[in-house]
Backbone as JSON Lines, residues from 0, in Angstrom:
{"i":0,"aa":"M","n":[0.92,30.09,14.56],"ca":[1.16,28.68,14.84],"c":[0.45,27.83,13.79]}
{"i":1,"aa":"V","n":[1.1,26.79,13.38],"ca":[0.56,25.87,12.38],"c":[-0.12,24.71,13.09]}
{"i":2,"aa":"G","n":[-1.31,24.35,12.62],"ca":[-2.03,23.23,13.2],"c":[-1.69,21.93,12.49]}
{"i":3,"aa":"I","n":[-2.26,20.85,13.03],"ca":[-2.01,19.53,12.44],"c":[-2.49,19.48,11.0]}
{"i":4,"aa":"R","n":[-3.66,20.02,10.74],"ca":[-4.19,19.98,9.37],"c":[-3.28,20.75,8.41]}
{"i":5,"aa":"D","n":[-2.79,21.9,8.86],"ca":[-1.87,22.69,8.03],"c":[-0.6,21.89,7.73]}
{"i":6,"aa":"F","n":[-0.06,21.24,8.77],"ca":[1.16,20.46,8.58],"c":[0.89,19.26,7.67]}
{"i":7,"aa":"Q","n":[-0.28,18.63,7.81],"ca":[-0.63,17.52,6.93],"c":[-0.7,17.99,5.49]}
{"i":8,"aa":"N","n":[-1.29,19.16,5.27],"ca":[-1.35,19.7,3.91],"c":[0.03,20.02,3.36]}
{"i":9,"aa":"L","n":[0.92,20.51,4.23],"ca":[2.3,20.76,3.8],"c":[2.98,19.46,3.39]}
{"i":10,"aa":"M","n":[2.8,18.41,4.17],"ca":[3.39,17.1,3.83],"c":[2.81,16.6,2.5]}
{"i":11,"aa":"R","n":[1.53,16.84,2.27],"ca":[0.91,16.44,1.0],"c":[1.58,17.2,-0.16]}
{"i":12,"aa":"T","n":[1.76,18.5,0.01],"ca":[2.35,19.32,-1.05],"c":[3.79,18.88,-1.34]}
{"i":13,"aa":"I","n":[4.54,18.62,-0.29],"ca":[5.96,18.28,-0.47],"c":[6.14,16.85,-0.97]}
{"i":14,"aa":"Y","n":[5.4,15.88,-0.39],"ca":[5.76,14.47,-0.57],"c":[4.71,13.57,-1.2]}
{"i":15,"aa":"F","n":[3.49,14.06,-1.49],"ca":[2.43,13.13,-1.87],"c":[2.76,12.29,-3.1]}
{"i":16,"aa":"E","n":[3.32,12.91,-4.12],"ca":[3.62,12.13,-5.33],"c":[4.62,11.02,-5.03]}
{"i":17,"aa":"R","n":[5.65,11.34,-4.27],"ca":[6.65,10.34,-3.9],"c":[6.02,9.27,-3.0]}
{"i":18,"aa":"D","n":[5.19,9.7,-2.05],"ca":[4.53,8.74,-1.16],"c":[3.6,7.81,-1.94]}
{"i":19,"aa":"R","n":[2.89,8.36,-2.91],"ca":[1.98,7.53,-3.7],"c":[2.75,6.47,-4.48]}
{"i":20,"aa":"E","n":[3.89,6.86,-5.03],"ca":[4.74,5.89,-5.73],"c":[5.27,4.82,-4.77]}
{"i":21,"aa":"R","n":[5.63,5.25,-3.57],"ca":[6.17,4.34,-2.56],"c":[5.08,3.37,-2.08]}
{"i":22,"aa":"G","n":[3.87,3.88,-1.89],"ca":[2.75,3.06,-1.45],"c":[2.62,3.0,0.07]}
{"i":23,"aa":"V","n":[1.48,2.51,0.5],"ca":[1.17,2.45,1.93],"c":[2.12,1.55,2.71]}
{"i":24,"aa":"P","n":[2.4,0.31,2.27],"ca":[3.26,-0.55,3.09],"c":[4.65,0.02,3.34]}
{"i":25,"aa":"I","n":[5.26,0.61,2.32],"ca":[6.61,1.15,2.49],"c":[6.57,2.44,3.31]}
{"i":26,"aa":"T","n":[5.55,3.26,3.1],"ca":[5.41,4.48,3.91],"c":[5.23,4.11,5.38]}
{"i":27,"aa":"Y","n":[4.45,3.09,5.64],"ca":[4.27,2.61,7.01],"c":[5.6,2.1,7.58]}
{"i":28,"aa":"A","n":[6.37,1.4,6.78],"ca":[7.68,0.91,7.23],"c":[8.59,2.07,7.6]}
{"i":29,"aa":"W","n":[8.56,3.15,6.82],"ca":[9.36,4.33,7.15],"c":[8.89,4.93,8.48]}
{"i":30,"aa":"L","n":[7.59,4.99,8.69],"ca":[7.05,5.5,9.96],"c":[7.59,4.68,11.13]}
{"i":31,"aa":"V","n":[7.52,3.38,11.01],"ca":[8.01,2.5,12.07],"c":[9.51,2.71,12.3]}
{"i":32,"aa":"S","n":[10.26,2.88,11.23],"ca":[11.69,3.15,11.34],"c":[11.94,4.43,12.12]}
{"i":33,"aa":"E","n":[11.16,5.46,11.83],"ca":[11.32,6.73,12.54],"c":[10.94,6.6,14.01]}
{"i":34,"aa":"V","n":[9.95,5.77,14.33],"ca":[9.62,5.53,15.74],"c":[10.81,4.88,16.45]}
{"i":35,"aa":"G","n":[11.49,3.98,15.76],"ca":[12.7,3.38,16.32],"c":[13.78,4.41,16.56]}
{"i":36,"aa":"E","n":[13.94,5.35,15.62],"ca":[14.93,6.41,15.8],"c":[14.55,7.31,16.97]}
{"i":37,"aa":"L","n":[13.25,7.55,17.16],"ca":[12.79,8.31,18.31],"c":[13.13,7.58,19.61]}
{"i":38,"aa":"A","n":[12.96,6.27,19.62],"ca":[13.29,5.49,20.81],"c":[14.78,5.63,21.14]}
{"i":39,"aa":"R","n":[15.62,5.55,20.13],"ca":[17.06,5.71,20.36],"c":[17.4,7.11,20.87]}
{"i":40,"aa":"A","n":[16.72,8.12,20.35],"ca":[16.96,9.49,20.82],"c":[16.52,9.65,22.27]}
{"i":41,"aa":"L","n":[15.42,9.0,22.64],"ca":[14.96,9.06,24.03],"c":[15.98,8.42,24.96]}
{"i":42,"aa":"I","n":[16.56,7.31,24.53],"ca":[17.58,6.63,25.34],"c":[18.8,7.53,25.51]}
{"i":43,"aa":"R","n":[19.2,8.21,24.44],"ca":[20.34,9.13,24.52],"c":[20.05,10.33,25.4]}
{"i":44,"aa":"G","n":[18.78,10.75,25.42],"ca":[18.39,11.87,26.26],"c":[18.68,13.25,25.69]}
{"i":45,"aa":"S","n":[18.98,13.32,24.42],"ca":[19.29,14.6,23.78],"c":[17.99,15.26,23.33]}
{"i":46,"aa":"K","n":[17.58,16.33,24.02],"ca":[16.32,16.98,23.68],"c":[16.27,17.48,22.24]}
{"i":47,"aa":"P","n":[17.32,18.1,21.7],"ca":[17.26,18.51,20.29],"c":[17.08,17.33,19.34]}
{"i":48,"aa":"L","n":[17.75,16.21,19.61],"ca":[17.6,15.03,18.77],"c":[16.2,14.43,18.93]}
{"i":49,"aa":"I","n":[15.67,14.42,20.14],"ca":[14.31,13.92,20.38],"c":[13.32,14.77,19.59]}
{"i":50,"aa":"A","n":[13.46,16.09,19.65],"ca":[12.56,16.98,18.91],"c":[12.61,16.71,17.41]}
{"i":51,"aa":"E","n":[13.81,16.49,16.89],"ca":[13.98,16.19,15.47],"c":[13.25,14.9,15.1]}
{"i":52,"aa":"E","n":[13.39,13.88,15.93],"ca":[12.75,12.59,15.64],"c":[11.23,12.67,15.81]}
{"i":53,"aa":"V","n":[10.76,13.46,16.77],"ca":[9.31,13.67,16.91],"c":[8.76,14.27,15.62]}
{"i":54,"aa":"A","n":[9.48,15.26,15.08],"ca":[9.05,15.88,13.82],"c":[9.0,14.86,12.68]}
{"i":55,"aa":"D","n":[10.01,13.98,12.63],"ca":[10.03,12.95,11.58],"c":[8.88,11.97,11.73]}
{"i":56,"aa":"V","n":[8.61,11.54,12.96],"ca":[7.49,10.61,13.2],"c":[6.18,11.26,12.77]}
{"i":57,"aa":"L","n":[5.98,12.51,13.17],"ca":[4.75,13.2,12.79],"c":[4.64,13.34,11.28]}
{"i":58,"aa":"A","n":[5.74,13.69,10.62],"ca":[5.71,13.85,9.17],"c":[5.34,12.55,8.47]}
{"i":59,"aa":"W","n":[5.93,11.44,8.89],"ca":[5.62,10.15,8.26],"c":[4.2,9.7,8.58]}
{"i":60,"aa":"L","n":[3.72,9.96,9.8],"ca":[2.34,9.62,10.14],"c":[1.36,10.39,9.26]}
{"i":61,"aa":"L","n":[1.63,11.67,9.08],"ca":[0.74,12.48,8.25],"c":[0.85,12.09,6.78]}
{"i":62,"aa":"S","n":[2.02,11.69,6.32],"ca":[2.14,11.18,4.95],"c":[1.3,9.92,4.77]}
{"i":63,"aa":"L","n":[1.33,9.04,5.76],"ca":[0.5,7.83,5.71],"c":[-0.97,8.2,5.69]}
{"i":64,"aa":"C","n":[-1.37,9.15,6.53],"ca":[-2.76,9.61,6.53],"c":[-3.15,10.17,5.17]}
{"i":65,"aa":"N","n":[-2.26,10.92,4.54],"ca":[-2.56,11.45,3.21],"c":[-2.84,10.34,2.22]}
{"i":66,"aa":"L","n":[-2.03,9.3,2.25],"ca":[-2.24,8.17,1.34],"c":[-3.57,7.47,1.6]}
{"i":67,"aa":"L","n":[-3.98,7.42,2.86],"ca":[-5.2,6.71,3.25],"c":[-6.44,7.6,3.22]}
{"i":68,"aa":"G","n":[-6.27,8.88,2.91],"ca":[-7.41,9.79,2.88],"c":[-7.98,10.09,4.26]}
{"i":69,"aa":"I","n":[-7.13,10.13,5.26],"ca":[-7.56,10.4,6.64],"c":[-7.12,11.79,7.04]}
{"i":70,"aa":"D","n":[-8.05,12.59,7.53],"ca":[-7.75,13.89,8.1],"c":[-7.32,13.63,9.55]}
{"i":71,"aa":"A","n":[-6.02,13.71,9.81],"ca":[-5.48,13.34,11.12],"c":[-6.03,14.23,12.23]}
{"i":72,"aa":"E","n":[-6.15,15.52,11.98],"ca":[-6.66,16.43,13.01],"c":[-8.1,16.07,13.38]}
{"i":73,"aa":"K","n":[-8.92,15.84,12.37],"ca":[-10.32,15.47,12.62],"c":[-10.4,14.15,13.37]}
{"i":74,"aa":"A","n":[-9.62,13.16,12.95],"ca":[-9.64,11.85,13.6],"c":[-9.23,11.97,15.07]}
{"i":75,"aa":"A","n":[-8.18,12.77,15.33],"ca":[-7.71,12.92,16.71],"c":[-8.76,13.6,17.59]}
{"i":76,"aa":"Y","n":[-9.36,14.66,17.08],"ca":[-10.36,15.37,17.88],"c":[-11.64,14.58,18.04]}
{"i":77,"aa":"E","n":[-12.02,13.79,17.03],"ca":[-13.21,12.96,17.18],"c":[-13.01,11.93,18.3]}
{"i":78,"aa":"K","n":[-11.8,11.42,18.43],"ca":[-11.55,10.41,19.45],"c":[-11.24,11.02,20.82]}
{"i":79,"aa":"Y","n":[-10.44,12.1,20.86],"ca":[-9.95,12.63,22.13],"c":[-10.46,14.03,22.49]}
{"i":80,"aa":"G","n":[-11.22,14.65,21.62],"ca":[-11.64,16.03,21.82],"c":[-12.53,16.27,23.03]}
{"i":81,"aa":"K","n":[-13.19,15.24,23.51],"ca":[-14.07,15.4,24.67],"c":[-13.49,14.74,25.91]}
{"i":82,"aa":"G","n":[-12.21,14.39,25.83],"ca":[-11.55,13.76,26.98],"c":[-11.14,12.34,26.67]}
{"i":83,"aa":"C","n":[-10.77,11.63,27.72],"ca":[-10.35,10.24,27.58],"c":[-11.46,9.42,26.94]}
{"i":84,"aa":"P","n":[-11.15,8.66,25.89],"ca":[-12.18,7.86,25.24],"c":[-12.81,6.81,26.16]}
{"i":85,"aa":"R","n":[-12.09,6.38,27.2],"ca":[-12.63,5.37,28.11],"c":[-13.48,5.97,29.22]}
{"i":86,"aa":"C","n":[-12.92,6.96,29.94],"ca":[-13.63,7.49,31.11],"c":[-14.34,8.8,30.82]}
{"i":87,"aa":"G","n":[-13.98,9.45,29.7],"ca":[-14.59,10.72,29.33],"c":[-14.1,11.92,30.11]}
{"i":88,"aa":"S","n":[-13.13,11.73,30.97],"ca":[-12.66,12.81,31.83],"c":[-11.44,13.53,31.26]}
{"i":89,"aa":"I","n":[-11.31,14.79,31.7],"ca":[-10.12,15.59,31.44],"c":[-9.71,16.18,32.78]}
{"i":90,"aa":"P","n":[-8.59,15.76,33.37],"ca":[-7.68,14.73,32.9],"c":[-8.28,13.34,33.11]}
{"i":91,"aa":"C","n":[-7.69,12.38,32.46],"ca":[-8.12,10.99,32.56],"c":[-8.06,10.53,34.02]}
{"i":92,"aa":"V","n":[-9.09,9.78,34.42],"ca":[-9.11,9.2,35.76],"c":[-9.15,7.68,35.72]}
{"i":93,"aa":"C","n":[-8.81,7.12,34.54],"ca":[-8.74,5.66,34.42],"c":[-7.65,5.13,35.36]}
{"i":94,"aa":"R","n":[-7.8,3.9,35.76],"ca":[-6.77,3.24,36.55],"c":[-5.45,3.28,35.8]}
{"i":95,"aa":"T","n":[-4.37,3.56,36.48],"ca":[-3.06,3.63,35.83],"c":[-2.28,2.36,36.09]}
{"i":96,"aa":"G","n":[-1.23,2.18,35.37],"ca":[-0.38,1.01,35.53],"c":[0.35,0.73,34.25]}
{"i":97,"aa":"K","n":[0.59,-0.52,33.99],"ca":[1.3,-0.93,32.78],"c":[0.45,-0.61,31.54]}
{"i":98,"aa":"P","n":[1.13,-0.45,30.39],"ca":[0.37,-0.22,29.16],"c":[-0.65,-1.34,28.98]}
{"i":99,"aa":"G","n":[-1.85,-0.95,28.63],"ca":[-2.91,-1.92,28.44],"c":[-3.78,-2.11,29.68]}
{"i":100,"aa":"N","n":[-3.31,-1.69,30.83],"ca":[-4.1,-1.75,32.06],"c":[-4.73,-0.39,32.29]}
{"i":101,"aa":"F","n":[-6.03,-0.32,32.05],"ca":[-6.68,0.98,32.19],"c":[-7.46,1.04,33.45]}
């Protein structure tokens, strides 16, 4: 199984030169575009299409991280590795509700 760091390194090998030429703002715009495509796939309900768009979102996020010098795996585990950043629990026991209501 390939981890996040391995996949980030693969994205660097495949796309870094092109991403560097494109720059952070345009790479971010592509990421946002892919999130929109994921939203449309979720509405359609096609699991294979959703999986494809999840892969695209992850690839563009990791490309952005490469441009910014961020180790995505390390950043994720530093924030979430010990549980919910707010309550510290696994699983989270924060109040649930609408997004933003913790």
